[in-house]
C-alpha positions in Angstrom: 184.8 180.5 -39.2 181.2 179.4 -40.1 180.9 177.2 -43.1 177.9 176.5 -45.3 177.4 172.7 -45.0 174.9 170.4 -46.6 173.0 170.3 -43.3 172.7 174.1 -43.5 171.5 173.9 -47.1 168.9 171.2 -46.3 167.7 173.2 -43.3 167.4 176.4 -45.4 165.5 174.6 -48.2 163.1 173.0 -45.7 162.5 176.3 -44.0 161.8 177.9 -47.4 159.8 175.0 -49.0 156.5 176.9 -49.0 158.1 180.0 -50.5 159.9 178.0 -53.1 156.6 176.4 -54.2 155.2 180.0 -54.5 158.1 181.0 -56.7 157.6 178.0 -59.0 155.5 180.2 -61.3 158.6 182.3 -61.9 160.8 179.4 -63.0 159.9 179.7 -66.7 161.0 183.3 -66.7 164.2 182.9 -64.6 165.0 179.7 -66.5 165.0 181.7 -69.7 162.0 179.8 -71.2 159.5 182.6 -70.9 160.2 185.8 -72.8 158.6 188.2 -70.3 157.7 188.2 -66.7 154.0 188.5 -65.7 152.2 190.2 -62.8 151.8 186.8 -61.2 155.6 186.6 -60.8 155.6 190.0 -59.1 153.0 188.8 -56.6 154.9 185.6 -55.9 158.2 187.4 -55.4 156.8 190.1 -53.3 155.2 187.5 -51.0 158.4 185.6 -50.6 160.3 188.8 -49.8 157.6 189.7 -47.3 157.4 186.3 -45.6 161.1 185.3 -45.5 163.8 187.2 -47.5 166.3 184.4 -46.7 164.4 182.2 -49.2 165.3 184.3 -52.2 168.9 184.1 -51.1 168.7 180.3 -50.7 167.5 180.1 -54.3 170.4 182.2 -55.5 172.9 180.2 -53.5 171.5 176.8 -54.5 170.7 177.6 -58.1 173.2 175.1 -59.3 172.5 172.4 -56.8 171.8 169.2 -58.8 169.4 167.9 -56.2 167.1 170.9 -56.7 167.1 170.4 -60.5 166.6 174.2 -61.0 167.5 175.8 -64.3 168.0 179.4 -63.3 169.6 182.2 -65.3 171.1 184.4 -62.5 171.0 187.5 -64.6 167.2 187.1 -65.1 166.7 186.0 -61.5 168.6 189.0 -60.1 166.7 191.4 -62.4 163.3 190.1 -61.3 163.1 192.1 -58.0 163.8 195.3 -60.0 161.3 194.4 -62.6 158.7 193.6 -59.9 159.5 196.8 -58.0 160.4 194.6 -55.0 163.9 195.5 -53.9 166.1 192.7 -52.8 169.8 193.2 -51.9 171.8 190.1 -52.7 174.8 191.4 -50.8 172.8 190.6 -47.7 172.8 186.9 -48.6 176.0 186.0 -46.8 174.7 187.4 -43.5 171.3 185.8 -43.9 172.8 182.4 -44.8 175.5 182.7 -42.1 178.4 182.5 -44.6 181.9 183.6 -43.7 182.1 187.1 -45.3 185.5 186.3 -46.8 184.5 182.9 -48.2 184.4 182.4 -52.0 180.6 181.9 -51.7 180.1 185.2 -50.0 182.3 187.0 -52.5 180.1 185.7 -55.3 177.1 187.4 -53.6 179.0 190.7 -53.1 180.0 190.7 -56.8 176.4 189.9 -57.8 175.2 192.7 -55.5 177.6 195.2 -57.1 176.3 194.1 -60.5 172.6 194.2 -59.7 172.9 197.5 -57.8 174.9 199.1 -60.6 171.8 200.8 -62.0 170.4 202.1 -58.7 173.7 203.5 -57.4 173.6 201.5 -54.1 177.0 200.3 -53.1 177.3 196.6 -52.1 179.6 195.9 -49.2 182.8 194.0 -49.7 184.5 193.0 -46.5 187.5 191.4 -48.2 188.7 194.6 -49.8 189.7 192.6 -52.9 190.2 194.5 -56.1 187.0 196.4 -56.6 186.7 199.0 -59.3 184.0 201.4 -58.5 182.4 203.0 -61.6 180.7 206.3 -61.0 178.3 206.8 -63.8 175.9 209.0 -62.0 176.2 212.8 -61.7 176.8 214.2 -58.3 174.8 217.2 -57.3 
């Protein structure tokens, strides 16, 4: 079993420092202080996803880390890739961050993935097989 330790967190944050600085312009939006996103957010997010997708996952994982002092509304943050037309699948976070797929941290990502993918119809994996209600709101054809 691989666990996500503080050493791993520090290593991920150090690896993503440059990308995190680039995403600083998005903080007013994902923090709920700006009413709308701007094209500059789109450019910043697309660059992070191009350079190192793991960094977006690090931000989501560590959004409540008191050392980072980030105020992030996960609903807004998870919606930003869709708004920016820059697809990002949060259900990939556990693999990118080397989390045990059955850990509580990984399950949070799978649940977030199901929620954020609800509109595009893409299923998010759930290795635990825990109670999952699949809602099919699209038409098959």
